[in-house]
C-alpha positions as CSV (number, residue, x, y, z in Angstrom):
1,X,102.7,170.1,156.5
2,X,104.7,170.9,153.4
3,X,102.7,168.9,149.9
4,X,104.7,171.1,146.7
5,X,105.9,168.3,144.8
6,X,109.1,169.5,145.9
7,X,108.5,168.0,149.4
8,X,106.8,165.2,148.1
9,X,109.8,164.3,146.0
10,X,112.1,164.9,148.7
11,X,110.3,162.6,150.9
12,X,110.1,159.8,148.1
13,X,113.5,160.6,147.0
14,X,115.2,158.1,150.2
15,X,112.6,155.6,149.9
16,X,112.8,155.0,146.4
17,X,116.7,154.4,146.6
18,X,115.9,152.1,150.1
19,X,113.3,150.0,147.3
20,X,116.3,150.1,145.0
21,X,118.4,149.3,146.7
22,X,116.2,146.2,147.5
23,X,115.8,145.5,144.2
24,X,119.3,145.7,143.0
25,X,119.8,142.7,145.8
26,X,117.1,140.8,144.3
27,X,118.2,141.5,141.3
28,X,121.9,140.6,141.4
29,X,120.7,137.2,143.0
30,X,119.3,136.6,139.7
31,X,121.7,137.7,137.6
32,X,124.7,135.5,138.9
33,X,122.9,132.4,139.4
34,X,121.3,132.9,136.2
35,X,124.9,132.3,135.4
36,X,125.3,129.3,137.6
37,X,122.2,126.8,136.3
38,X,118.6,127.4,136.3
39,X,117.7,125.3,138.7
40,X,119.0,127.3,141.0
41,X,117.7,130.3,139.5
42,X,113.9,128.6,140.5
43,X,115.2,127.3,144.1
44,X,116.4,131.3,144.8
45,X,112.9,132.2,143.5
46,X,111.1,130.2,145.6
47,X,114.0,130.7,148.6
48,X,113.6,134.7,147.9
49,X,109.6,133.9,148.3
50,X,109.5,132.3,151.6
51,X,112.2,135.0,153.0
52,X,109.9,137.8,152.0
53,X,106.4,136.1,153.0
54,X,108.1,136.3,157.0
55,X,109.4,139.6,156.0
56,X,105.8,140.9,155.0
57,X,104.8,140.1,158.2
58,X,107.0,142.3,160.2
59,X,106.3,145.1,157.4
60,X,102.7,145.1,157.8
61,X,103.0,145.4,162.1
62,X,105.6,148.4,161.0
63,X,102.9,150.2,159.0
64,X,100.8,150.5,162.0
65,X,103.9,151.7,163.8
66,X,104.5,154.3,161.2
67,X,100.9,155.4,161.2
68,X,100.5,155.6,164.4
69,X,103.9,157.6,164.0
70,X,103.0,159.3,161.6
71,X,99.8,161.2,163.4
72,X,101.8,161.4,166.6
73,X,104.4,164.0,164.6
74,X,101.3,165.6,163.1
75,X,100.0,166.2,165.9
76,X,102.9,167.8,168.0
77,X,103.4,165.1,170.4
78,X,106.5,163.6,169.9
79,X,107.6,162.0,173.4
80,X,105.1,159.4,172.5
81,X,107.0,158.5,169.2
82,X,110.3,157.8,170.8
83,X,107.8,154.8,173.0
84,X,106.0,153.7,170.4
85,X,109.3,153.3,167.9
86,X,111.0,151.3,171.1
87,X,108.5,149.0,171.9
88,X,107.9,148.7,168.5
89,X,111.1,147.5,168.1
90,X,111.6,145.1,170.8
91,X,108.2,143.4,169.3
92,X,109.8,142.9,166.0
93,X,112.7,141.4,167.5
94,X,110.5,138.1,169.1
95,X,109.2,137.9,165.5
96,X,112.2,137.7,164.2
97,X,113.1,134.8,166.6
98,X,109.9,132.8,166.2
99,X,110.7,133.1,162.6
100,X,113.9,131.8,163.0
101,X,113.1,128.7,164.6
102,X,109.6,128.0,162.5
103,X,112.0,127.9,159.8
104,X,114.7,125.5,161.6
105,X,112.2,123.1,162.3
106,X,109.6,123.0,159.6
107,X,110.9,124.2,156.3
108,X,111.9,121.7,155.2
109,X,108.6,120.0,155.4
110,X,106.6,123.1,154.7
111,X,109.1,123.1,150.8
112,X,109.1,119.6,150.5
113,X,105.1,120.3,149.9
114,X,105.3,123.9,148.1
115,X,108.9,122.0,145.6
116,X,108.2,119.0,143.6
117,X,111.2,118.9,141.8
118,X,113.9,117.6,144.1
119,X,116.4,118.9,142.9
120,X,115.3,122.1,143.1
121,X,113.6,121.0,146.9
122,X,117.6,120.8,147.5
123,X,118.6,124.4,146.6
124,X,115.3,125.6,148.3
125,X,116.7,124.1,151.4
126,X,120.6,125.0,150.6
127,X,119.7,128.8,150.1
128,X,117.5,129.5,153.3
129,X,119.9,127.3,155.7
130,X,122.0,131.2,155.6
131,X,118.3,133.3,154.6
132,X,116.7,132.5,157.9
133,X,119.6,134.9,159.6
134,X,119.0,137.8,158.1
135,X,115.3,138.1,160.0
136,X,116.9,139.8,163.1
137,X,118.5,142.5,160.6
138,X,115.5,142.9,158.1
139,X,112.8,143.5,161.2
140,X,115.0,145.9,162.7
141,X,115.6,147.5,159.2
142,X,112.4,147.7,158.7
143,X,111.5,149.4,162.4
144,X,113.9,152.1,162.3
145,X,112.1,152.5,158.2
146,X,109.0,152.8,160.4
147,X,110.2,155.4,162.4
148,X,111.6,157.7,159.7
149,X,109.0,157.7,157.6
150,X,106.9,158.3,160.0
151,X,108.4,161.1,160.9
152,X,109.2,162.0,156.8
153,X,113.2,162.3,157.8
154,X,113.6,160.0,155.5
155,X,117.2,160.9,154.2
156,X,119.2,157.7,156.3
157,X,117.4,155.3,154.3
158,X,119.7,156.5,151.1
159,X,122.6,155.8,153.4
160,X,122.2,152.4,154.8
161,X,120.3,151.2,151.5
162,X,123.2,152.0,149.7
163,X,125.5,150.4,151.8
164,X,123.5,147.9,151.7
165,X,123.9,147.3,147.9
166,X,127.0,148.2,148.0
167,X,128.6,144.6,150.1
168,X,125.8,143.2,148.6
169,X,127.0,143.0,145.2
170,X,130.8,142.9,146.4
171,X,130.0,139.8,148.6
172,X,127.4,138.3,146.0
173,X,130.4,138.2,143.5
174,X,132.8,136.7,145.7
175,X,130.8,134.2,147.6
176,X,128.5,133.1,144.6
177,X,131.9,132.8,141.5
178,X,134.5,131.5,144.3
179,X,136.0,135.2,144.1
180,X,138.9,137.3,145.7
181,X,139.9,134.0,147.6
182,X,136.7,132.8,149.0
183,X,135.0,130.3,149.0
184,X,132.6,129.1,145.9
185,X,129.0,128.9,147.3
186,X,127.0,129.5,144.5
187,X,123.1,129.6,145.7
188,X,124.7,130.2,149.7
189,X,126.8,132.5,148.3
190,X,123.7,134.6,147.2
191,X,121.7,133.8,150.7
192,X,124.6,135.2,152.9
193,X,125.8,137.8,151.0
194,X,122.3,139.4,151.4
195,X,122.0,138.5,155.1
196,X,125.5,141.1,155.7
197,X,124.1,143.1,153.6
198,X,121.1,144.3,155.8
199,X,123.0,143.4,159.5
200,X,124.9,146.4,158.1
201,X,122.5,148.6,156.8
202,X,120.9,147.9,160.4
203,X,124.7,148.6,161.7
204,X,124.5,152.1,160.1
205,X,120.9,153.7,161.2
206,X,121.6,152.6,164.5
207,X,124.6,154.2,164.6
208,X,122.8,157.1,162.9
209,X,119.9,157.3,165.5
210,X,122.3,157.5,168.2
211,X,124.4,160.5,166.7
212,X,122.1,162.5,164.5
213,X,118.8,162.6,166.0
214,X,117.4,164.0,168.3
215,X,116.4,161.4,171.1
216,X,115.3,163.9,174.0
217,X,112.9,164.8,171.7
218,X,111.5,162.6,169.8
219,X,111.8,160.4,174.0
220,X,114.1,157.5,173.1
221,X,115.0,156.0,175.9
222,X,115.0,152.0,175.0
223,X,114.2,151.2,178.0
224,X,111.9,148.5,177.8
225,X,109.1,147.3,176.1
226,X,105.8,148.7,176.5
227,X,102.7,146.4,176.6
228,X,100.1,148.9,175.5
229,X,102.1,150.4,173.6
230,X,102.5,147.5,171.0
231,X,98.8,146.9,171.8
232,X,98.1,149.6,170.4
233,X,99.8,149.4,167.4
234,X,98.7,145.5,167.1
235,X,94.8,146.7,166.7
236,X,96.2,148.4,163.6
237,X,98.7,146.2,162.3
238,X,97.2,142.6,162.4
239,X,95.3,143.7,160.1
240,X,97.7,145.4,157.7
241,X,99.7,142.2,158.3
242,X,97.5,139.8,157.0
243,X,96.5,142.1,154.4
244,X,101.0,142.4,153.2
245,X,100.4,137.9,153.7
246,X,97.6,137.8,151.4
247,X,99.4,139.7,149.2
248,X,102.4,137.4,149.2
249,X,100.0,134.1,149.5
250,X,99.2,135.8,145.9
251,X,102.8,135.8,144.4
252,X,103.9,131.9,146.1
253,X,100.4,131.2,144.5
254,X,101.7,133.0,141.0
255,X,104.8,131.1,142.0
256,X,103.6,127.4,142.8
257,X,100.7,127.4,139.9
258,X,103.5,128.2,137.1
259,X,105.9,125.8,138.2
260,X,102.9,123.1,136.9
261,X,104.3,124.4,133.4
262,X,108.3,123.4,134.0
263,X,110.9,124.9,135.3
264,X,112.0,126.5,132.1
265,X,108.2,129.2,133.3
266,X,109.1,129.0,136.5
267,X,112.6,130.9,135.7
268,X,111.3,133.1,133.3
269,X,108.8,134.4,136.1
270,X,111.5,134.0,137.7
271,X,113.5,137.4,135.8
272,X,109.2,139.0,134.9
273,X,109.0,139.2,138.4
274,X,112.5,140.6,139.1
275,X,112.0,143.4,136.6
276,X,108.3,144.1,138.1
277,X,110.2,145.0,141.3
278,X,112.0,147.2,139.5
279,X,108.6,149.1,137.8
280,X,107.0,148.6,140.5
281,X,109.3,150.9,143.1
282,X,107.9,154.5,142.0
283,X,104.5,153.1,143.3
284,X,105.7,151.4,146.7
285,X,107.9,154.5,147.1
286,X,105.0,157.2,147.0
287,X,102.9,154.7,148.2
288,X,104.7,155.4,151.4
289,X,105.0,158.5,151.5
290,X,101.1,158.6,150.6
291,X,100.3,156.6,153.9
292,X,102.7,159.2,156.0
293,X,101.9,162.4,154.6
294,X,97.8,161.3,155.4
295,X,98.4,160.4,158.7
296,X,100.2,163.9,159.3
297,X,97.9,165.8,157.3
298,X,95.0,163.7,159.5
299,X,97.2,164.6,163.0
300,X,97.2,168.5,161.9
301,X,93.5,168.0,161.2
302,X,94.1,169.6,157.8
303,X,92.0,166.6,155.6
304,X,90.7,168.5,152.5
305,X,94.5,168.7,151.4
306,X,94.6,164.3,151.1
307,X,92.8,164.7,147.6
308,X,95.1,167.0,146.3
309,X,98.5,165.4,147.4
310,X,96.8,162.1,146.0
311,X,96.3,164.0,142.3
312,X,100.2,165.3,142.9
313,X,101.6,162.0,144.0
314,X,99.5,160.2,140.7
315,X,101.4,162.7,138.6
316,X,105.2,161.7,140.2
317,X,104.5,158.7,139.8
318,X,103.7,158.2,135.6
319,X,106.2,160.7,135.4
320,X,108.8,157.9,136.6
321,X,106.7,154.8,135.9
322,X,106.4,155.5,132.0
323,X,110.3,156.0,131.1
324,X,110.3,152.6,132.2
325,X,107.8,150.9,130.6
326,X,107.9,152.6,126.7
327,X,112.3,151.4,127.6
328,X,111.0,147.7,128.2
329,X,109.0,147.5,125.8
330,X,110.7,149.2,123.3
331,X,114.3,146.5,124.2
332,X,112.8,143.7,126.3
333,X,115.5,140.7,124.9
334,X,118.1,143.0,125.1
335,X,117.6,144.2,129.1
336,X,116.2,141.0,130.1
337,X,119.6,139.2,128.6
338,X,121.3,141.1,132.0
339,X,119.4,138.1,134.0
340,X,120.6,135.5,131.8
341,X,123.0,134.7,128.8
342,X,120.5,131.0,128.6
343,X,118.4,131.1,125.3
344,X,116.7,129.0,126.1
345,X,115.1,130.3,129.1
346,X,114.6,134.0,127.0
347,X,113.1,131.9,124.1
348,X,109.4,133.0,124.2
349,X,109.6,135.1,126.6
350,X,108.5,138.2,125.7
351,X,104.4,137.1,125.3
352,X,104.5,137.3,129.4
353,X,106.4,139.6,129.6
354,X,104.3,142.5,127.8
355,X,101.2,141.6,129.9
356,X,103.3,141.8,132.8
357,X,103.9,145.2,131.8
358,X,101.1,146.7,131.3
359,X,99.1,145.1,134.4
360,X,101.8,148.5,135.9
361,X,99.7,151.2,134.8
362,X,97.0,150.0,136.5
363,X,98.7,149.5,140.0
364,X,99.7,152.9,140.2
365,X,96.0,154.6,141.6
366,X,95.6,151.2,143.3
367,X,98.2,150.9,145.7
368,X,97.9,155.3,146.0
369,X,94.3,154.5,147.0
370,X,94.7,151.9,149.3
371,X,97.3,153.9,151.1
372,X,94.9,156.6,151.6
373,X,93.0,153.8,153.2
374,X,95.6,153.4,155.2
375,X,96.7,156.9,156.2
376,X,93.8,156.7,157.8
377,X,94.0,153.9,160.7
378,X,90.4,151.8,158.5
379,X,93.6,148.6,158.0
380,X,90.9,146.8,158.5
381,X,89.6,147.6,155.2
382,X,92.3,147.2,153.6
383,X,92.6,143.7,154.7
384,X,88.9,142.9,153.3
385,X,89.6,144.8,150.5
386,X,92.3,141.9,149.0
387,X,91.2,138.9,150.5
388,X,88.2,139.5,148.1
389,X,90.2,140.6,145.5
390,X,92.6,137.6,146.2
391,X,89.8,135.4,146.4
392,X,88.6,136.3,142.6
393,X,93.0,135.7,141.6
394,X,92.7,132.3,142.8
395,X,89.8,131.6,140.7
396,X,91.4,133.2,137.3
397,X,94.7,131.5,138.0
398,X,93.4,127.8,138.6
399,X,91.4,128.6,135.1
400,X,94.6,129.3,133.3
401,X,96.8,127.4,134.7
402,X,94.4,123.7,134.3
403,X,91.9,125.2,131.4
404,X,93.9,127.5,129.1
405,X,97.1,126.1,129.3
406,X,98.2,129.3,129.1
407,X,101.7,130.4,130.5
408,X,101.2,134.6,129.3
409,X,97.6,134.8,130.5
410,X,99.2,133.9,134.1
411,X,100.4,136.6,133.8
412,X,97.3,139.2,132.6
413,X,95.9,138.4,135.4
414,X,97.5,140.8,137.5
415,X,95.2,143.4,135.3
416,X,91.5,142.3,136.9
417,X,93.8,142.3,140.2
418,X,94.3,146.0,140.0
419,X,91.2,146.6,138.5
420,X,89.6,144.8,141.5
421,X,91.5,146.5,144.0
422,X,91.1,150.5,142.3
423,X,86.3,149.8,142.2
424,X,86.9,148.3,146.0
425,X,89.4,151.3,146.9
426,X,86.9,154.0,145.7
427,X,83.7,153.1,147.2
428,X,85.7,153.1,150.1
429,X,87.0,156.4,150.7
430,X,84.0,157.6,148.7
431,X,82.4,156.1,152.5
432,X,85.1,157.5,154.3
433,X,84.7,160.6,153.4
434,X,80.9,160.9,154.5
435,X,82.0,159.6,157.7
436,X,84.1,162.9,158.3
437,X,81.5,165.2,156.9
438,X,78.6,164.2,159.1
439,X,81.3,164.2,162.3
440,X,81.9,167.4,161.1
441,X,79.1,168.8,161.3
């Protein structure tokens, strides 16, 4: 496995591009709806978080698939990759169908528990009515993502993501505001635009796979679902699904608690979260690379290179992230005003925004170390670490909202969360090192 800086960047750049477009889509929803009204902006944050919560279940399964694919790729067992992928894809589509049915029949009751404002609840239901149909598309997209990241051929992810972003921008503008002969759908238009753009990305990935990928080499036949393959993936991905679910629950709890401050703070938090997703992009992109490189090196029986790769990944992450933080710190209001021209929302946002930005510095090593553990296939360990951290996070969240009653203080909690994860990850990685040394003897 070639682990030079240039090759690490070559693998990561399309993943980074994929994440960039996903976040641009979120940004466009926030920016456009911020010019409609505050209620729809707040509702989009709740509906969007629910969508991510469902998405993350499938994403967790795809991480397990990606780990196994990267191991087989490192071993040179390419035929196994095809059966792993096709079985995982079929299973993901089953999950998508179940998620659609659950949302259609139970969504109104669930959101009624989460949201206390009748106006926000009404808008959330308008949003999710169209957004729920994207489950099939996005689960298909992340299935193909696990394949191409696992075999380190990530270029197609850039193609699909840029097409998805372009379609989303055009449809957002047309459907939210009723331009280009389209109906004025406001928040429903944002949901429909995102859904259509995801199906566009899926179509590109399917066409590319049948035209460009050597399907014979990788054993891609799509003949039938292999239950034993699903069971093998589930042994890993059950824990990653639970881990990712815990992470999204943390976000949902944060926004649910912040709603107690009011719609004003909820709208501010939606903007802060949208900016953070951009700043965290290098972390998520290089995290996926760290995961798959670790898996490939294990498949090659070349574990000694992992610490060096980890250091190189961190250097690249900080090189990309620090300039983001400097620019955002220097021109906060100018940049945040891109999201909304509502001065009431922008007033007083800076303290919470600065607290959120500083936490990013601690997030990079934490997430990188977590992906080293995932690359080893120790998915149960990452879940336990996340769960322990979430337990302390909930306690701290209660204190900042109900005891200290400080909105900015709630955005300091990410920093403490990352610190705890770093400590726990380092302890476990040290344990893994000793275990492999013992087995080597």
